[in-house]
VMD Tcl script that draws the C-alpha trace (Angstrom):
set ca {
  {-0.27 -12.66 6.05}
  {1.89 -10.35 3.76}
  {4.34 -7.82 4.92}
  {6.31 -5.12 3.04}
  {9.61 -6.31 1.62}
  {11.47 -3.92 3.93}
  {9.96 -5.56 7.02}
  {10.63 -9.00 5.64}
  {14.34 -8.23 4.86}
  {15.98 -8.71 8.25}
  {14.41 -12.14 8.63}
  {15.28 -13.69 5.26}
  {18.05 -16.34 4.93}
  {18.84 -18.18 1.76}
  {20.66 -21.53 2.20}
  {22.33 -22.35 -1.10}
  {24.97 -24.40 -2.84}
  {28.52 -23.13 -3.35}
  {28.14 -22.52 -7.19}
  {29.80 -19.18 -7.76}
  {27.27 -17.91 -10.25}
  {23.51 -17.19 -10.08}
  {22.82 -18.64 -13.51}
  {23.64 -22.37 -13.24}
  {21.31 -23.76 -10.62}
  {18.00 -23.40 -8.75}
  {19.80 -21.67 -5.86}
  {20.93 -18.94 -8.26}
  {17.34 -18.53 -9.58}
  {16.08 -17.88 -6.08}
  {18.98 -15.45 -5.43}
  {18.18 -13.44 -8.63}
  {14.54 -13.26 -7.68}
  {15.29 -11.97 -4.21}
  {17.57 -9.33 -5.75}
  {15.07 -8.43 -8.42}
  {12.44 -7.90 -5.76}
  {14.81 -5.80 -3.67}
  {14.57 -8.17 -0.65}
  {17.61 -7.86 1.55}
  {18.72 -11.32 2.59}
  {21.54 -13.26 3.99}
  {23.08 -16.12 2.02}
  {24.55 -19.14 3.79}
  {26.65 -21.26 1.42}
  {26.18 -24.84 2.30}
  {28.61 -27.63 1.44}
  {28.44 -29.21 -2.08}
  {28.06 -32.68 -0.65}
  {24.55 -33.34 0.66}
  {25.89 -35.63 3.44}
  {27.60 -32.57 4.93}
  {24.50 -30.37 5.05}
  {23.52 -30.95 8.70}
  {22.40 -27.34 9.18}
  {19.94 -27.57 6.30}
  {18.57 -30.83 7.66}
  {18.04 -29.26 11.11}
  {15.87 -26.43 9.70}
  {14.07 -28.19 6.88}
  {14.19 -31.92 7.59}
  {16.07 -32.58 4.36}
  {19.55 -31.94 2.82}
  {18.59 -30.44 -0.52}
  {19.13 -26.71 -1.27}
  {17.86 -24.07 -1.92}
  {16.01 -23.55 1.36}
  {14.65 -20.08 2.20}
  {13.95 -19.12 5.82}
  {11.44 -16.41 6.38}
  {10.82 -15.55 10.10}
  {12.00 -19.06 11.04}
  {9.68 -20.83 8.51}
  {11.70 -23.00 6.10}
  {10.59 -23.17 2.47}
  {12.08 -25.96 0.32}
  {12.18 -26.31 -3.46}
  {12.96 -23.33 -5.77}
  {9.49 -23.41 -7.38}
  {7.75 -23.21 -4.00}
  {10.14 -20.48 -2.91}
  {9.43 -18.40 -6.02}
  {5.65 -18.89 -5.52}
  {5.96 -17.62 -1.95}
  {8.06 -14.61 -3.03}
  {5.34 -13.75 -5.59}
  {2.77 -13.47 -2.77}
  {4.82 -10.88 -1.06}
  {3.97 -7.18 -1.79}
  {6.38 -5.34 -4.10}
  {8.34 -2.37 -2.65}
  {7.03 0.86 -4.17}
  {9.25 3.12 -6.09}
  {9.00 6.78 -4.99}
  {8.86 7.91 -8.64}
  {5.78 5.77 -9.44}
  {3.92 6.54 -6.25}
  {3.62 10.24 -7.08}
  {2.14 9.63 -10.56}
  {-1.59 9.21 -10.65}
  {-2.96 6.40 -12.80}
  {-3.86 7.36 -16.39}
  {-7.40 8.62 -16.69}
  {-7.87 9.37 -13.07}
  {-7.34 13.11 -13.24}
  {-9.96 15.83 -13.96}
  {-11.15 16.13 -17.50}
}
mol new
graphics top color blue
foreach p $ca { graphics top sphere $p radius 0.5 }
foreach p [lrange $ca 0 end-1] q [lrange $ca 1 end] { graphics top cylinder $p $q radius 0.2 }
display resetview
């Protein structure tokens, strides 16, 4: 069941590692994709040590990040998260919505 990105936004939480950049780890890859898609989300920075990630274990049953929560559903593994995000409809740009597809106008 797909929903527009705007409707999904308030219910999206990314649990990630404390690495300060989005280019060094799988957590950053997920964060970049969320930003690219325009999905508003909350980021929860989890401790670097897996043994201290009790919150992640409570929601996902494991201590590895990234974990993406959408409407209370926890998705683990960056590849699976990216696959799930690819299933969500893309927000439409107002500029493109007003332009008819090429070849669809009167001849």
